C-alpha positions as CSV (number, residue, x, y, z in Angstrom):
1,M,12.3,-40.3,-51.2
2,E,14.8,-37.5,-50.7
3,G,13.9,-34.7,-48.4
4,S,10.7,-36.2,-47.1
5,S,11.3,-35.1,-43.5
6,A,8.8,-32.7,-42.0
7,P,9.6,-29.0,-42.6
8,T,9.7,-26.6,-39.6
9,I,6.5,-24.8,-40.7
10,R,4.0,-27.1,-42.3
11,R,1.5,-26.0,-44.9
12,D,-1.5,-27.8,-46.2
13,P,-0.1,-30.6,-48.5
14,Y,-2.8,-29.9,-51.1
15,E,-1.8,-26.2,-51.1
16,V,1.9,-27.1,-51.5
17,L,1.2,-29.3,-54.5
18,C,-1.4,-26.9,-55.9
19,V,-4.1,-29.6,-56.1
20,S,-7.6,-29.9,-54.8
21,R,-8.7,-32.3,-52.1
22,D,-10.6,-34.4,-54.6
23,S,-7.6,-34.8,-56.9
24,S,-6.8,-38.2,-58.2
25,D,-3.6,-40.0,-57.4
26,Q,-2.4,-39.4,-60.9
27,E,-3.1,-35.7,-60.6
28,I,-1.1,-35.5,-57.4
29,K,1.7,-37.5,-58.9
30,T,1.9,-35.3,-61.9
31,A,1.9,-32.1,-59.8
32,Y,4.7,-33.6,-57.5
33,R,6.9,-34.5,-60.5
34,K,6.5,-31.0,-61.9
35,L,7.4,-29.2,-58.7
36,A,10.2,-31.7,-57.7
37,L,11.8,-31.0,-61.1
38,K,11.4,-27.3,-60.6
39,Y,12.9,-27.1,-57.1
40,H,15.4,-30.0,-57.3
41,P,18.7,-29.0,-55.5
42,D,20.8,-30.2,-58.4
43,K,19.2,-27.5,-60.6
44,N,19.2,-24.8,-57.9
45,V,22.7,-25.1,-56.4
46,S,22.9,-21.4,-55.6
47,N,19.4,-21.1,-54.3
48,P,18.9,-22.3,-50.7
49,E,15.2,-21.4,-50.8
50,A,14.7,-24.0,-53.6
51,A,16.1,-26.7,-51.4
52,E,13.5,-25.9,-48.6
53,L,10.7,-25.8,-51.1
54,F,11.9,-29.2,-52.5
55,K,11.8,-30.6,-49.0
56,E,8.3,-29.2,-48.5
57,V,7.1,-30.7,-51.8
58,A,8.6,-34.1,-51.0
59,Y,7.0,-34.1,-47.5
60,S,3.6,-33.1,-48.9
61,Y,3.8,-35.9,-51.5
62,S,4.8,-38.4,-48.9
63,I,1.5,-37.8,-47.2
64,L,-0.8,-37.6,-50.2
65,S,0.8,-40.5,-52.1
66,D,0.1,-42.8,-49.2
67,P,-3.6,-43.8,-49.1
68,E,-3.5,-44.4,-45.3
69,K,-1.7,-41.1,-44.5
70,R,-3.9,-39.1,-46.9
71,R,-7.1,-40.5,-45.3
72,H,-5.7,-39.7,-41.8
73,Y,-4.8,-36.2,-42.8
74,D,-8.2,-35.6,-44.4
75,N,-9.9,-36.7,-41.3
76,A,-7.8,-35.1,-38.5
77,G,-5.0,-33.0,-40.1
78,F,-1.3,-33.2,-39.1
79,E,-2.3,-34.5,-35.6
80,A,-3.2,-37.8,-37.3
81,I,0.1,-37.9,-39.1
82,D,2.0,-37.2,-35.9
83,A,0.1,-39.9,-34.0
84,E,0.7,-42.4,-36.8
85,G,4.4,-41.4,-36.7
86,M,4.5,-42.3,-33.0
87,D,4.2,-46.0,-33.9
88,M,7.4,-47.8,-34.8
89,E,7.4,-48.0,-38.6
90,I,10.4,-49.3,-40.4
91,D,11.5,-50.4,-43.9
92,L,13.0,-53.9,-43.4
93,S,14.8,-53.7,-46.7
94,N,17.0,-50.9,-45.3
95,L,17.8,-52.6,-42.0
96,G,21.0,-54.6,-41.4
97,T,21.0,-58.1,-39.9
98,V,21.5,-57.0,-36.3
99,N,18.7,-54.4,-36.4
100,T,16.4,-56.9,-38.1
101,M,17.1,-59.3,-35.3
102,F,16.2,-56.7,-32.7
103,A,13.0,-55.8,-34.6
104,A,12.0,-59.5,-34.8
105,L,12.7,-59.9,-31.1
106,F,10.5,-56.9,-30.2
107,S,7.8,-58.2,-32.4
108,K,7.9,-61.6,-30.6
109,L,7.7,-59.8,-27.3
110,G,4.4,-58.2,-28.4
111,V,5.8,-54.7,-29.4
112,P,3.7,-53.5,-32.4
113,I,6.1,-52.8,-35.3
114,K,4.6,-51.3,-38.4
115,T,6.5,-52.0,-41.6
116,T,6.4,-50.1,-44.8
117,I,6.3,-51.5,-48.3
118,S,9.7,-51.7,-50.0
119,A,10.3,-48.7,-52.3
120,N,11.6,-51.1,-54.9
121,V,8.3,-53.0,-55.0
122,L,6.3,-49.7,-55.4
123,E,8.6,-48.4,-58.0
124,E,8.4,-51.6,-60.1
125,A,4.6,-51.5,-59.9
126,L,4.5,-47.9,-60.9
127,N,6.7,-48.6,-63.9
128,G,4.6,-51.6,-64.8
129,T,7.6,-54.0,-64.8
130,V,6.0,-56.5,-62.4
131,T,4.8,-60.0,-63.4
132,V,1.0,-60.4,-63.0
133,R,-0.4,-63.9,-62.7
134,P,-4.1,-64.6,-63.4
135,L,-6.4,-65.4,-60.5
136,P,-9.8,-66.4,-61.8
137,I,-12.9,-65.9,-59.7
138,G,-13.6,-69.0,-57.6
139,T,-10.0,-70.3,-57.6
140,S,-7.1,-70.1,-55.2
141,V,-3.3,-70.0,-55.6
142,S,-0.7,-71.0,-53.0
143,G,2.9,-69.9,-52.9
144,K,5.9,-68.5,-51.0
145,V,7.0,-65.0,-51.3
146,E,10.4,-63.7,-50.2
147,K,10.6,-61.1,-47.5
148,Q,10.1,-57.5,-48.8
149,C,9.0,-58.9,-52.1
150,A,5.5,-59.2,-53.7
151,H,3.6,-61.6,-55.9
152,F,1.1,-59.8,-58.2
153,F,-2.3,-61.3,-59.3
154,G,-4.9,-60.1,-61.8
155,V,-8.5,-60.7,-61.0
156,T,-10.8,-60.4,-64.0
157,I,-14.5,-59.8,-63.4
158,N,-17.6,-59.4,-65.6
159,D,-20.6,-57.1,-65.2
160,Q,-22.6,-59.5,-63.2
161,Q,-19.7,-60.2,-60.8
162,A,-18.9,-56.5,-60.5
163,E,-22.6,-55.8,-59.6
164,A,-22.6,-58.6,-57.0
165,G,-19.1,-57.7,-55.7
166,I,-16.0,-59.7,-55.0
167,V,-14.0,-60.9,-52.1
168,V,-10.2,-61.4,-52.1
169,R,-8.6,-63.0,-49.1
170,V,-5.2,-64.4,-48.1
171,T,-4.5,-67.0,-45.3
172,S,-1.3,-68.6,-44.0
173,T,-1.4,-71.8,-42.0
174,A,2.3,-71.2,-41.2
175,Q,1.2,-67.9,-39.5
176,S,3.5,-65.9,-41.8
177,K,3.3,-62.1,-41.8
178,F,2.2,-60.5,-45.0
179,K,0.3,-57.6,-46.5
180,L,-2.6,-57.8,-49.0
181,L,-2.3,-54.9,-51.5
182,Y,-4.6,-53.5,-54.1
183,F,-3.3,-51.4,-57.0
184,E,-5.2,-49.1,-59.4
185,Q,-4.3,-48.8,-63.1
186,D,-2.1,-45.8,-63.8
187,T,-2.3,-43.7,-67.0
188,N,1.3,-44.6,-67.9
189,G,0.6,-48.3,-67.8
190,G,1.8,-48.9,-64.3
191,Y,0.0,-49.6,-61.0
192,G,-0.4,-47.2,-58.0
193,L,-1.0,-48.5,-54.5
194,A,-4.5,-47.8,-53.4
195,L,-5.3,-50.1,-50.4
196,Q,-3.4,-52.3,-48.1
197,E,-4.3,-54.7,-45.2
198,D,-1.9,-56.2,-42.8
199,S,-2.3,-59.8,-41.8
200,E,-3.7,-60.6,-38.4
201,K,-3.6,-63.7,-36.3
202,T,-6.9,-65.5,-36.1
203,G,-6.8,-68.8,-34.3
204,K,-4.0,-70.9,-35.8
205,V,-3.7,-68.9,-39.0
206,T,-2.9,-65.4,-40.2
207,S,-5.2,-63.8,-42.6
208,A,-6.1,-60.5,-44.4
209,G,-9.0,-59.8,-46.8
210,M,-10.7,-57.1,-48.9
211,Y,-14.3,-57.1,-50.1
212,F,-15.8,-54.8,-52.8
213,L,-19.6,-54.7,-52.8
214,H,-22.2,-52.8,-54.7
215,F,-22.6,-50.3,-51.9
216,Q,-20.4,-48.1,-49.8
217,V,-18.5,-50.2,-47.2
218,Y,-16.5,-48.9,-44.2
219,R,-13.4,-49.8,-42.3
220,M,-12.5,-49.2,-38.7
221,D,-9.5,-46.8,-38.4
222,S,-8.0,-47.3,-35.0
223,T,-5.6,-44.4,-35.4
224,L,-8.5,-41.9,-35.2
225,N,-9.7,-43.6,-32.0
226,A,-6.3,-43.4,-30.5
227,I,-6.0,-39.6,-31.3
228,A,-9.4,-38.9,-29.7
229,I,-8.6,-40.9,-26.6
230,A,-5.2,-39.2,-26.2
231,K,-6.9,-35.8,-26.4
232,D,-9.6,-36.6,-23.8
233,P,-9.5,-40.1,-22.1
234,E,-12.8,-39.4,-20.4
235,S,-14.6,-39.3,-23.8
236,A,-13.1,-42.6,-25.1
237,F,-16.6,-44.1,-25.1
238,F,-18.0,-41.4,-27.3
239,K,-15.2,-41.7,-29.8
240,R,-15.3,-45.5,-30.3
241,L,-17.3,-45.2,-33.5
242,E,-15.4,-42.2,-34.9
243,G,-12.9,-44.6,-36.5
244,L,-15.5,-46.0,-38.9
245,Q,-14.5,-44.4,-42.2
246,P,-15.6,-45.1,-45.8
247,C,-13.3,-47.1,-47.9
248,E,-11.7,-45.2,-50.7
249,V,-12.5,-48.1,-53.1
250,S,-15.9,-49.7,-52.3
251,E,-16.8,-51.3,-55.6
252,L,-15.0,-52.5,-58.7
253,K,-16.1,-52.2,-62.3
254,A,-15.8,-55.0,-64.8
255,G,-12.3,-55.6,-66.0
256,T,-9.0,-56.8,-64.5
257,H,-7.9,-55.6,-61.1
258,I,-4.4,-56.0,-59.6
259,F,-3.8,-57.5,-56.1
260,A,-0.5,-58.5,-54.5
261,V,0.8,-60.5,-51.5
262,Y,3.7,-58.8,-49.9
263,G,6.1,-60.8,-47.7
264,D,6.4,-59.1,-44.3
265,N,8.4,-61.7,-42.4
266,F,11.7,-60.5,-40.8
267,F,13.9,-63.3,-42.1
268,K,12.1,-66.2,-43.8
269,T,9.7,-66.4,-46.8
270,A,5.9,-66.0,-46.3
271,T,3.7,-68.9,-47.1
272,Y,0.2,-68.0,-48.3
273,T,-2.9,-69.0,-50.2
274,I,-4.9,-66.3,-52.0
275,E,-8.4,-66.7,-53.4
276,A,-10.9,-64.6,-55.2
277,L,-14.6,-65.2,-54.7
278,C,-17.9,-63.7,-56.0
279,A,-19.8,-62.0,-53.2
280,K,-23.1,-63.4,-54.5
281,S,-22.5,-66.4,-52.3
282,Y,-22.3,-63.9,-49.4
283,E,-25.5,-62.1,-50.3
284,D,-27.1,-62.6,-46.8
285,N,-23.9,-61.4,-45.1
286,S,-23.6,-58.5,-47.4
287,Q,-27.1,-57.3,-46.5
288,K,-26.4,-57.8,-42.8
289,L,-23.1,-55.8,-43.2
290,K,-25.0,-53.0,-44.9
291,D,-27.7,-52.9,-42.2
292,I,-25.2,-53.1,-39.3
293,E,-23.0,-50.3,-40.6
294,A,-26.0,-48.2,-41.2
295,Q,-27.0,-48.7,-37.6
296,I,-23.5,-47.8,-36.5
297,L,-23.6,-44.6,-38.4
298,R,-26.9,-43.7,-36.8
299,K,-25.6,-44.6,-33.4
300,R,-22.6,-42.5,-34.0
301,K,-24.8,-39.5,-34.8
302,E,-26.8,-40.2,-31.6
303,L,-23.7,-40.4,-29.5
304,R,-22.5,-37.1,-30.8
305,E,-25.7,-35.5,-29.7
306,F,-25.8,-37.4,-26.4
307,E,-22.2,-36.3,-25.7
308,I,-23.3,-32.7,-25.7
309,E,-26.1,-33.5,-23.2
310,Y,-23.7,-35.6,-21.1
311,R,-21.2,-32.7,-21.0
312,K,-23.9,-30.3,-19.8
313,A,-25.2,-32.7,-17.2
314,L,-21.6,-33.4,-16.0
315,A,-21.0,-29.7,-15.7
316,R,-24.2,-29.3,-13.6
317,F,-23.3,-32.3,-11.5
318,Q,-19.9,-30.8,-10.8
319,E,-21.4,-27.5,-9.9
320,A,-23.9,-29.2,-7.6
321,T,-21.0,-31.2,-6.0
322,N,-19.0,-28.1,-5.4
323,R,-22.1,-26.4,-3.8
324,Y,-22.7,-29.4,-1.6
325,S,-19.2,-29.2,-0.2
326,Q,-19.6,-25.5,0.4
327,E,-23.0,-25.8,2.1
328,K,-21.7,-28.7,4.3
329,Q,-18.8,-26.6,5.4
330,S,-21.1,-23.6,6.1
331,V,-23.5,-25.8,8.2
332,D,-20.7,-27.3,10.2
333,E,-19.3,-23.9,11.0
334,L,-22.7,-22.5,12.1
335,L,-23.4,-25.5,14.4
336,K,-19.9,-25.2,15.8
337,Q,-20.5,-21.6,16.7
338,R,-24.0,-22.4,18.2
339,D,-22.5,-25.2,20.4
340,A,-19.9,-22.8,21.7
341,I,-22.5,-20.2,22.7
342,H,-24.8,-22.9,24.1
343,S,-22.1,-24.4,26.3
344,S,-21.5,-21.0,28.0
345,F,-25.0,-21.2,29.5
346,T,-25.1,-24.9,30.4
347,V,-21.5,-25.9,31.4
348,T,-19.7,-24.7,34.6
349,K,-16.3,-23.4,34.0
350,T,-13.5,-25.4,35.8
351,L,-11.7,-23.3,38.6
352,S,-8.1,-23.5,39.6
353,T,-6.9,-25.1,42.9
354,S,-5.6,-21.8,44.5
355,S,-8.8,-20.1,43.8
356,V,-10.8,-22.9,45.4
357,S,-8.7,-22.9,48.6
358,G,-8.9,-19.1,48.9
359,N,-12.6,-19.2,48.5
360,N,-12.9,-21.8,51.2
361,L,-11.0,-19.7,53.7
362,S,-13.0,-16.6,53.1
363,N,-16.2,-18.5,53.3
364,G,-15.1,-20.0,56.7
365,S,-14.4,-16.6,58.3
366,S,-17.5,-15.0,56.9
367,S,-19.6,-17.7,58.4
368,K,-18.7,-16.9,62.0
369,V,-21.1,-15.0,64.3
370,P,-20.1,-11.3,64.6
371,G,-20.1,-11.5,68.4
372,E,-17.5,-14.2,68.4
373,D,-15.2,-12.1,66.2
374,S,-15.3,-9.3,68.8
375,K,-14.7,-11.6,71.6
376,G,-11.7,-13.0,70.0
377,E,-10.3,-9.6,69.0
378,S,-11.0,-7.5,72.1
379,P,-8.6,-9.2,74.5
380,A,-5.8,-8.6,72.2
381,E,-6.6,-4.9,71.8
382,D,-6.2,-4.0,75.6
383,G,-3.3,-6.3,76.2
384,S,-4.9,-8.1,79.2
385,S,-6.6,-11.0,77.5
386,D,-5.0,-13.6,79.7
387,G,-6.0,-12.0,83.1
388,K,-9.6,-11.2,82.1
389,D,-10.0,-14.7,80.7
390,K,-8.9,-16.3,83.9
391,S,-11.1,-14.1,86.1
392,A,-14.1,-14.5,84.0
393,K,-13.7,-18.3,84.0
394,K,-13.1,-18.2,87.8
395,K,-16.0,-16.0,88.5
396,W,-18.3,-18.1,86.4
397,F,-17.0,-21.3,88.1
398,N,-17.4,-19.8,91.5
399,L,-21.0,-18.8,90.8
400,N,-21.8,-22.3,89.8
401,L,-20.0,-23.7,92.9
402,K,-21.9,-21.4,95.3
403,G,-25.1,-22.2,93.8
404,S,-24.4,-25.9,94.1
405,D,-23.3,-25.5,97.7
406,K,-26.5,-23.7,98.6
407,K,-28.5,-26.4,97.1
408,A,-26.6,-29.0,99.0
409,V,-27.2,-27.2,102.3
């Protein structure tokens, strides 16, 4: 599609194509053709604004004409389209041999590579030029489909089978990659793509299936979950059920319905077996599916309410945690100040060595008797300390001797 790249300023695709959100595929297609013809660059060579409008119309149609993209946009807006565009999505029919080899190598290494359906296949289906082979209920058909090609099948059901529902599934024991497609009848006699399922490996086979029952069925859209998780990783648990979305086509009316197996291998043909079954044989499982999906929907509502409570409780917990840290810091500081004051009363301060020696000298001199100090200092004052000392000692000695002599006599 020419000019399908995103414009700088994006408007609501429904607004651009002048259609409502509940418009059918045919109404969207008609509106696009009308506007594309009006703003086509070949008819507006001297009008650059027309080229921008044509690009905007083409981009809007690229979203609304694709069932997957339209559903993503309806659920989450342009963010879903942007998130989907983050995945590697390529059209193998437009790749050369070397690029196809690299794509195949990455796929083998586990890199998820999304592939689009060839424009030639979609155009042939839209023009009604495809060959449709019958696939009666209760039968299976095996075949090989070339890469980027499709085999179309018509499944005819009556009123009883339509009421009970039908199951269409495809398996490949060769583990080929393929897509199961469902087309709706167009007013011009062609077929427009409505649903698609990529094959997945289950055990030793690859398989894909669609079931149409007499009640609303759902499918799990992983893209919405990825968007929610990217926005808020902490809320991943609460968003796990948000991807459960109602299928666009839940039940089929009596008549012929068109399915196709699209070869999605990189090089070789895809080997497959397709079968159509009446869901009446799955009556028990159908009721279980209805019950479990109803439980999931109720649980999703409960989780939405619980998430609000959880957020409030988490905010209170965070507030309490912050206060705990503040109070702990305050208590530690108060105790530290109290210990400092307490130690001033109970702990003796350490003195320096010079102060201690000085104090010892002063304490020694002050401990002397005052009389001794005068005796030591007085001889020095009159300058005759030596003579007086000797005479005093002599006199004292003589007295003792005289006394001793008298006693002896």
